[in-house]
C-alpha positions in Angstrom: -2.1 87.5 -51.8 -1.2 89.7 -55.2 2.5 88.4 -55.7 0.8 84.6 -55.7 -1.9 85.8 -58.5 1.2 86.9 -60.9 0.1 84.5 -63.7 -3.5 86.7 -63.9 -2.0 90.0 -65.1 -3.1 90.0 -68.9 0.8 89.7 -70.1 1.3 87.2 -68.3 -2.0 85.5 -68.9 -1.6 86.2 -72.9 1.8 84.0 -72.2 0.3 80.8 -70.8 -2.4 81.3 -73.5 0.3 80.7 -76.3 1.1 77.5 -74.4 -2.3 76.5 -74.6 -3.0 76.8 -78.2 -0.7 74.2 -79.5 -2.5 71.2 -78.8 -5.2 73.3 -80.3 -3.5 73.6 -83.5 -2.0 70.4 -83.3 -6.2 69.1 -82.9 -6.8 70.7 -86.0 -4.0 69.6 -88.6 -4.7 66.2 -87.5 -8.7 66.4 -87.6 -8.0 68.2 -91.5 -11.7 68.1 -92.1 -12.2 70.5 -94.8 -12.3 74.0 -92.7 -9.8 73.2 -89.9 -6.6 74.2 -92.3 -7.8 77.1 -92.1 -8.5 77.7 -87.8 -5.2 76.0 -87.7 -4.3 78.7 -89.6 -6.1 81.5 -87.8 -5.8 79.8 -84.7 -1.8 80.2 -84.9 -1.9 83.6 -85.7 -3.8 84.5 -83.3 -1.1 83.0 -80.8 2.0 85.0 -82.4 0.0 87.9 -82.2 -0.1 87.8 -78.8 3.8 87.8 -78.3 3.4 91.7 -79.3 0.4 92.0 -77.2 1.7 90.1 -74.2 5.2 92.6 -74.4 3.1 95.7 -74.8 0.9 95.4 -72.3 3.8 94.4 -70.0 5.6 97.2 -70.8 2.7 99.7 -71.1 0.7 99.1 -68.1 1.6 96.4 -65.3 5.8 96.2 -65.6 8.3 93.6 -67.1 8.5 90.2 -64.6 11.8 88.5 -64.1 8.7 85.2 -64.9 7.5 87.3 -67.8 11.2 88.0 -69.6 11.4 84.0 -69.5 8.4 82.7 -69.8 7.9 84.7 -72.9 10.4 83.3 -75.2 10.0 79.3 -73.8 6.1 80.6 -74.8 7.2 81.8 -78.1 9.2 78.2 -79.0 7.0 76.2 -77.8 4.2 77.5 -80.0 7.2 78.0 -83.1 8.3 73.7 -82.1 5.1 72.4 -81.5 3.4 73.4 -85.0 6.6 72.6 -86.7 6.7 69.6 -85.3 3.1 68.5 -86.4 3.5 69.5 -89.6 7.0 67.3 -90.2 4.8 64.8 -88.6 2.1 65.0 -91.2 4.8 65.0 -93.8 4.6 68.5 -94.7 8.2 69.9 -94.1 11.6 68.3 -93.7 12.6 66.7 -89.9 15.5 68.4 -90.5 14.4 71.7 -89.8 13.3 71.1 -87.1 15.8 69.3 -85.3 18.2 71.8 -86.2 15.6 75.0 -84.5 14.9 72.2 -81.4 18.8 72.4 -80.5 19.2 76.6 -80.8 16.1 77.1 -78.4 17.5 74.0 -76.4 20.9 75.7 -76.4 20.1 79.7 -75.8 16.9 78.9 -73.3 20.2 76.5 -71.4 22.2 79.5 -71.6 19.4 81.9 -70.4 18.4 79.7 -67.1 22.3 79.4 -66.2 22.4 83.2 -66.1 19.0 83.5 -64.3 20.6 81.6 -61.5 23.2 84.3 -61.3 20.2 87.3 -61.0 20.9 87.9 -65.0 18.5 87.9 -67.6 19.5 87.5 -71.1 16.9 89.5 -73.4 16.3 88.7 -76.5 18.8 90.1 -79.3 17.5 92.0 -82.9 18.5 89.1 -84.7 17.0 86.4 -82.0 13.9 88.5 -82.6 14.1 88.6 -86.7 14.9 84.7 -86.2 11.1 84.4 -84.1 10.4 86.4 -87.0 11.5 84.7 -89.6 10.0 80.8 -87.7 6.4 82.3 -87.8 6.8 83.4 -91.4 7.2 79.8 -92.2 5.1 77.8 -90.2 2.1 80.8 -91.2 3.3 80.3 -95.1 3.0 76.2 -94.5 -0.3 76.7 -92.2 -2.1 78.4 -95.1 -3.9 76.6 -97.2 -3.1 78.4 -100.3 0.5 79.3 -99.9 2.4 78.5 -102.6 5.2 74.8 -101.5 7.8 77.1 -102.9 7.7 79.8 -100.6 7.1 77.8 -97.9 9.8 76.2 -98.4 12.4 78.8 -99.2 10.9 81.0 -95.8 11.6 78.1 -94.4 15.6 77.8 -95.1 15.6 81.4 -94.7 14.2 81.1 -90.8 17.1 78.1 -90.4 19.8 80.0 -91.6 18.6 82.6 -89.3 17.8 80.1 -86.4 21.5 78.8 -86.7 23.0 82.7 -87.2 21.5 83.8 -84.3 22.5 80.4 -81.9 26.3 81.2 -82.8 26.0 84.4 -82.0 24.7 83.8 -78.8 26.8 81.2 -78.2 29.6 83.5 -78.7 28.5 85.9 -76.6 27.9 88.3 -79.0 24.1 89.0 -78.8 23.2 92.5 -80.0 21.8 93.5 -76.0 23.6 92.4 -73.4 22.3 90.4 -70.6 20.9 92.5 -67.4 19.2 92.3 -64.2 15.4 92.8 -64.4 14.1 95.5 -64.4 11.2 94.2 -61.9 9.9 91.8 -60.0 6.6 92.8 -59.7 3.9 91.2 -60.8 
């Protein structure tokens, strides 16, 4: 019974919540009726924070699972790409940046899936974590109604550069951490 309810753990629930909040952010941005932009900003920041919280909870209390090691980075990608995509659709940032980020994320995710088939989990590298942080910063600045547009654009450029660099490092097999067997398969 416990094995069937793996998704009920706090870390896994937060990972699923992060994905579920993407349509909420999109709806708030599309509605754009006064304070909706601030709400979209707040929901995005909360969703981004769940990434830190779910990882901490998994390591601290409930054990790291193979599902969590795979689902967590995918949830991050859905949050970032979904938010960037809606902002590009609204004409607030360039599509080319979204395309570059999507190509890198799909390539690294496919690499992870291929490794999982060999029972190897590829953890995020330090550069991969910096990539996620820079992308979160860029989206945060684009969502923040009072942020200077020039600053948001500059941070987006930095995020795209780090995204490309980390993608090249993964492709060359030079991530700062080696792929390894999952620590635990328990929920």
